[in-house]
N, C-alpha and C positions, 0 to 999 in steps of 0.2 A: 745154211748150206756149208758144209765142211769143205775147206779148200786144200788143206795140206795136213801132213802128219807132224805132230810136235812131240819131241822126246826131251824130257827134262831130267837133270841130275843135280842134286844138292851136293856140295862139297864142304867138308869141315877140314880145317888145317890140322896138322899134327901139333900137339901142344908146345913143342919146342920152337915153333915159328910164330912170329907176330902176324897179324892179319895183313899188314902192309907188305911184309916180305913174301907171304903166300901169294897175294894178288900179283906182285911183281914177278914171281916165278911163273905163274900161269901166263901172264901177258907177254913177258919178255923171253921166256925160254920154251914153254910148251906150245903156245899158239903159232909162233913162226914155223914150227915143224908140223903142226896139225892142220893149219889152213890149206896147204896144198893138197893134203889127203882129202879134206872135205870137198874141195873143188872137183877133184877127180871122181869122187864117189857120190855125187848127187845131193850133197847137203846144200840147201838153198839159202839158208841163213843160220848164223851162229851168233848168239847173244850171251853176254856175261852180265848177270844181274848181281851186282855186289851188294852185300847186306852187312854194313858195318854195325857192330854191336851198339855203338853210341846212338845211331839213328833208331835202332830197334828199341832201345831203352826209352828214348824220348817219345816214340810212338806209343809204347805201352803205357807210359805215364799219362799221356794226353787222352788215352782211351779207357782210363781206369773206372769211370762211372758206368752204371747200368750193366746191361748184359755183356758189354765188351770187356769188362773186368775179368771174365772167365775165359776169354779167348787165349789161345796159345800164340806166342810170338816167336818168329824164326830165330834160331841161334846158330845157324850155319853161316859160313863165310861167303858163299856165293851159290847162285842158282844158274845152271847152264841150260840154255835153250837151243835145241837144234830144230830147224824147220826142214822137213824132208818132203819129197814128192811121193815117196813110197816107203813102206816099212823095210823093204829089202835094202835100202841105202844104209841102214845100220850095220847089217852084216858085211856090206861092201867096205865100209871104212874100218870096221873092226878087223877084217881079214887083210887089209893092206899092210905090207911089211913096214912101211914108213909110219903107220899108226903106232906100232910097237916101239919104234924109236922115239916117237913124240911123248910116250908115257913111261919110258924106262926109269925115270927118276920119281915117278908118281908116289911110290911107297914111302919115299923120304919126306914128302910134302903133304899128302892127302891121307886123312884117316878114313880109309875105304870101308871100315866096319860100320860107319855111320851114314854112308851115302844112301840117298833115296832116289829111285828112278820112277818116272811115270811116263806113260805114252798115251796119246789120244789124237783127236782131230781138232784143228783150228776152225772156228767159224767166226769171221769178223762181224762186228755189229756197228762199231763206230770207227771210221777211218781217221788218219791224221789230218786229212783235208776238212774234217768236220762232217763229212757225209755219213748219214746213217744208212746201213745196208742190212739185208736179211732180217728186218724187223717187220712182221706183219702188222697191218693197220697203222702204220706210221706215215 
């Protein structure tokens, strides 16, 4: 049973920045401006999934045997997850004048030509409490 809308965006840093400097820009400069917009516009949850290249390389090396050797591994710097009650929330925060302020330096930091967006519905199956939900015959 789907409970909310999930919007995800991958971000690659511009090559002149280190991964660490890029993440610092997002967390210390962008998010303090963006979070109030999210709160006003119905964003229920915002998560930043950081994907350091060293962790990806280690994972790739450990999965090299069998069919996993053909898998592709993420090379972007982070994966942003927005949880929304409705798709209309996206338009609300994008139209907010303070959103424009929060991303005014984005072109200096983000290689937007590589960004990948996806949207869909969340259906939980295993909760942090350990409870399984929405699984028939369990």
